[in-house]
N, C-alpha and C positions, 0 to 999 in steps of 0.2 A: 610525501603526498600528504597524510595525514597532519603534518606540520601546517600547513598551508590552509587548512580545513580551520585547525586549534587557532589562526591568526586571524580568521575571519570572523569567528567566533568575538575573539576580543574586538576585534573591529565597529563590527555591529551590536554589540554593547555598548562599546563607548560610543559610538553614535546614539544609540536609541536614547541613551544619558542625556546627551547633548540638545536631542532634539525634547524630551520632557523637562528641561532643567528650571525654564521661564513658566510653565504654566501649574508647576509642579511646587513650586517655591513658595508660593503665597499658602496653598491647604497645608503646604508640611510646618509651617512657621504657626500659620494658625490653631494647629494638632499642640506642638509644642505648649505653646502658649494656654491650651487648654489643661494640658497636665501640670504644668506648673502652676495654675490657679488652683487646680483641682489638690497638688499635694502641700501647696505652701497656705490653701485653708482647710489643712487637718484634713484631707481625704486621704483615699486612696485610688491606686488605678489596679484594675480590673484585665487581663489578658486575657485571651482565649482563642481559641481553633480546633479545627479536626482536622487527623491524618498530619500532614506536615504543618501544618499550621500551628499546630498544638507544640511543635517542638519552637518554632520561633515565638508562641508567647511565653514559654518557658523561659528561653533564652533572653528575650526584653526585660520579662519581670526579674531575671536575674541581672541585669545590667542596672535595671534603676534602685535594686537593693545594695546592690555591691560596688557599683562605681563603674564608670566610662571616661577613660581616657585620662582620668585623674584621679587622685584621694580626693573624695568628699562624705559630708554624712548620708547616708543611705535613704532611699524617698520608698513610702510606700509604697508596695506594690503586689500584687497576688497573681499568678498562674492558675486559671480555674483548673485548667486541663492537668494540674499536676494531682488533682483527686482524681483516682481510675479509678476508683467504687461508686463516686459521684457520678465523676462525669459520663461514665456511660450506664446511669439507671435511669435515666429514661429520656424521650425523643426530645426534649426541652430543658435539656440538663444543665445548658449554659445559662440558659432566661434563669432557670430556678436561682442558679448560686450569683446571682447578678442580683436577683430580689431580697433573695437572703443576706447576701454583705454587703451589697453596695447602699448608698442613700438614695430612696426615693422622695 
């Protein structure tokens, strides 16, 4: 009985991916182009999030620095949530880090 429920979750997930693929392809491409322009122009990618999103931000930064799918030079990326002391010091901690570490 549980296996049918699990299968349905996979089917629902695949269906959702199919439904959003056309609508999200262009925005995702634009985001990739923006990241490429940033790092090839000497900038760095700053990632951040709260709660579970903080872990995803760290993972993305590690993939940019360490490589993804193939060996390549690392890309400049920093997960702002890695510095737990700074990230929990004030309500607008991520914004303050962006202002301090990013180019404005």
